[in-house]
C-alpha positions as CSV (number, residue, x, y, z in Angstrom):
1,M,111.5,8.2,89.7
2,N,108.8,5.5,88.9
3,E,107.8,4.0,85.6
4,T,104.4,2.9,84.2
5,N,103.2,1.3,81.0
6,I,100.7,3.2,78.8
7,Y,99.0,0.5,76.8
8,I,96.4,0.1,74.0
9,V,93.9,-2.7,73.8
10,K,92.8,-3.6,70.2
11,F,90.5,-6.0,68.5
12,K,91.5,-8.2,65.5
13,N,88.2,-7.7,63.7
14,I,87.6,-4.1,64.7
15,P,90.9,-2.3,64.1
16,N,89.5,1.2,64.6
17,V,88.2,0.6,68.1
18,V,90.7,1.1,71.0
19,Y,90.9,1.1,74.8
20,I,93.7,3.0,76.5
21,G,95.1,2.5,80.0
22,N,98.2,2.3,82.2
23,T,99.6,-0.4,84.4
24,H,102.7,-1.1,86.5
25,N,102.2,-4.8,85.8
26,E,103.0,-6.9,82.8
27,L,100.7,-6.2,79.9
28,K,99.4,-9.8,79.6
29,K,98.6,-9.8,83.3
30,R,96.7,-6.5,82.9
31,L,94.7,-7.9,80.0
32,R,93.9,-10.9,82.2
33,H,92.6,-8.5,84.9
34,H,90.2,-6.9,82.4
35,R,88.9,-10.3,81.5
36,Y,87.8,-11.2,85.0
37,H,86.9,-7.7,86.4
38,T,83.9,-5.5,85.4
39,T,85.8,-2.7,83.7
40,T,84.7,-0.5,80.8
41,L,86.6,-2.8,78.4
42,Y,84.9,-5.9,79.9
43,K,81.5,-4.4,79.5
44,Y,82.2,-3.4,75.8
45,I,83.4,-6.9,75.0
46,K,80.5,-8.6,76.7
47,K,77.9,-6.2,75.1
48,N,79.3,-6.8,71.6
49,K,79.9,-10.5,72.1
50,I,83.6,-10.3,71.1
51,D,85.7,-13.4,71.6
52,W,88.6,-12.7,74.0
53,N,90.9,-14.5,71.7
54,D,90.4,-11.6,69.3
55,V,91.5,-9.1,71.9
56,Y,95.2,-8.1,72.3
57,I,97.3,-5.5,74.2
58,E,100.1,-3.4,72.9
59,L,102.6,-1.1,74.7
60,Y,102.1,2.6,73.7
61,E,104.8,4.2,75.9
62,K,106.8,3.6,79.0
63,F,106.2,6.7,81.0
64,K,108.4,7.9,84.0
65,Y,106.7,9.9,86.7
66,D,107.1,11.4,90.1
67,N,103.6,11.2,91.4
68,R,100.2,9.6,90.5
69,Y,98.8,12.7,88.9
70,E,101.5,12.8,86.3
71,Y,100.8,9.3,84.8
72,E,97.0,9.9,85.1
73,N,97.3,13.1,83.1
74,K,99.6,11.3,80.6
75,E,97.0,8.6,80.1
76,K,94.3,11.3,79.5
77,E,96.6,13.0,76.9
78,V,97.0,9.8,75.0
79,I,93.2,9.2,75.1
80,K,92.6,12.7,73.7
81,T,95.1,12.1,71.0
82,F,93.1,9.1,69.8
83,L,89.8,11.0,70.3
84,N,91.0,13.7,67.9
85,D,92.0,11.1,65.3
86,L,88.8,10.4,63.3
87,N,90.3,7.0,62.3
88,Y,89.7,5.7,65.8
89,I,86.8,5.2,68.3
90,V,87.9,5.3,71.9
91,I,85.8,3.2,74.3
92,N,87.2,4.5,77.6
93,S,84.9,5.8,80.3
94,S,84.4,9.6,80.3
95,K,86.0,9.6,83.8
96,T,89.4,9.0,82.3
97,G,89.0,11.5,79.5
98,G,87.4,9.3,76.8
99,S,84.0,10.0,75.4
100,P,82.6,7.6,72.7
101,T,79.7,9.9,72.2
102,K,81.9,12.9,71.4
103,Q,83.9,10.8,69.1
104,I,80.9,9.6,67.2
105,L,79.5,13.2,67.0
106,K,82.9,14.3,65.7
107,E,82.8,11.7,63.0
108,V,79.3,12.7,62.0
109,E,80.2,16.3,61.9
110,C,83.3,15.6,59.7
111,Y,81.2,13.4,57.3
112,I,78.5,16.1,56.9
113,I,81.2,18.8,56.2
114,H,82.8,16.7,53.5
115,N,79.6,15.3,52.0
116,L,77.3,18.3,52.3
117,K,76.4,18.6,48.6
118,E,75.6,14.9,48.3
119,I,73.5,15.0,51.5
120,I,71.5,18.0,50.3
121,Q,70.9,16.4,46.9
122,E,69.8,13.1,48.5
123,N,67.4,15.0,50.7
124,I,66.0,16.9,47.7
125,N,65.5,13.6,45.8
126,D,63.8,12.0,48.8
127,Y,61.6,15.1,49.2
128,Y,60.4,15.2,45.6
129,G,60.1,11.4,45.6
130,D,57.8,11.7,48.6
131,I,55.8,14.4,46.8
132,E,55.2,12.1,43.8
133,I,54.0,9.3,46.1
134,V,51.7,11.7,47.9
135,K,50.3,12.8,44.6
136,E,49.6,9.3,43.5
137,I,47.9,8.6,46.8
138,E,45.8,11.7,46.5
139,I,44.8,10.7,42.9
140,E,43.7,7.3,44.1
141,K,41.7,8.9,46.9
142,E,39.9,11.2,44.5
143,K,39.1,8.2,42.2
144,E,37.8,6.2,45.1
145,K,35.8,9.2,46.3
146,A,34.2,9.6,42.8
147,R,33.3,5.9,42.7
148,L,31.8,6.2,46.1
149,Y,29.7,9.3,45.2
150,S,28.6,7.5,42.0
151,R,27.3,4.6,44.0
152,I,25.6,6.9,46.5
153,D,24.0,8.8,43.7
154,Y,22.8,5.5,42.1
155,Y,21.2,4.3,45.3
156,K,19.6,7.7,46.0
157,N,18.0,7.9,42.6
158,R,17.6,4.2,41.9
159,D,13.8,4.2,42.1
160,K,13.6,7.3,39.9
161,K,15.9,5.7,37.3
162,L,14.1,2.4,37.3
163,K,10.9,4.3,36.7
164,Q,12.5,6.2,33.8
165,M,13.7,3.0,32.3
166,E,10.3,1.4,32.6
167,E,8.7,4.4,30.9
168,Y,11.3,4.2,28.1
169,R,10.6,0.5,27.6
170,K,6.8,1.2,27.3
171,L,7.4,4.1,24.9
172,H,9.7,1.9,22.7
173,K,7.9,-1.3,23.2
174,Q,6.7,-1.3,19.6
175,D,10.4,-1.0,18.5
176,E,11.1,-4.3,20.2
177,K,8.8,-6.1,17.9
178,E,9.1,-4.0,14.7
179,V,11.6,-5.2,12.2
180,F,13.7,-3.0,9.9
181,I,15.7,-3.8,6.8
182,C,19.0,-1.9,6.4
183,E,20.4,-0.9,3.0
184,C,23.3,-3.2,3.7
185,G,21.0,-6.2,3.6
186,H,20.8,-6.7,7.4
187,K,17.4,-7.6,8.8
188,G,16.7,-7.0,12.5
189,L,14.7,-5.4,15.2
190,L,14.2,-1.7,15.2
191,S,15.3,-1.5,18.8
192,N,18.8,-2.7,17.7
193,K,19.1,-0.3,14.9
194,T,21.7,1.9,16.6
195,I,23.8,-1.1,17.5
196,H,23.7,-2.4,13.9
197,F,24.9,1.0,12.5
198,R,28.1,0.5,14.5
199,S,28.6,-3.0,13.4
200,L,31.5,-4.2,11.1
201,K,29.0,-5.5,8.5
202,H,27.3,-2.2,8.1
203,N,30.5,-0.2,8.0
204,R,32.1,-2.4,5.4
205,F,29.0,-1.8,3.2
206,K,29.3,1.9,3.7
207,Y,33.0,1.8,2.8
208,I,32.4,-0.2,-0.4
209,T,29.6,2.0,-1.6
C-alpha cells in the first residue's frame, strides 16, 4: 500500500483562502514546484501580487491508497469539505473539485438569508431616497420651465408692453410734474404718491395720529 500527503497551502495575510493538493514529495519541495510552474496556485498568487514569503504549506493528512483514483477522490473530498465551510474560500481549479464561483455564491446566499430584513430595509430606504431626489429634480425642472416660458412671453409681447408703458407715461405725464403735499408733511411728486404711502415716515405719522 502506498502513501501520499494531502496538503493545504495558506496565506499569512489572507487566512480564509486555501489551496488543497496532494504530493508524494516533501511539502517544501511541492511548494517550490508551485512557485516555478504555472499552476492554479501560481496564477492566483501572481494575479493578487502576493509575496511568496507570505505563502506556507501544511500537512492535512497522510493518506494510504492502493491506486491513483483513491487518493484523487480523497483530495476531492477534502476540497468539498472546505467548500462547504463558509469560513473558507477554495482557489482550486474546478477540474479537481474546487469551484471559487460556487463558494462565493454560497457565501452570498448565506449572507442574504441571515440579513434579509436589513437588506429589504436598505432597499426601501434607497428607493424612497431616490424618489425624493427625483422630486427635487422635477421641481427644479418646473421652475426652470416657468422661467423660460416667462422670458418667451416677454419677448413675444415686448413691443406690445413697451407701447402700453409709453401710453401710460403719456397719460400720467402730468403726474410726473405735479406736486402733492401729504398730511404727514411730506412734499413730493404726485407720481410717487403710492410709494410714499408705503414709506416709514408716512406710516409712523399714521400710527401716532
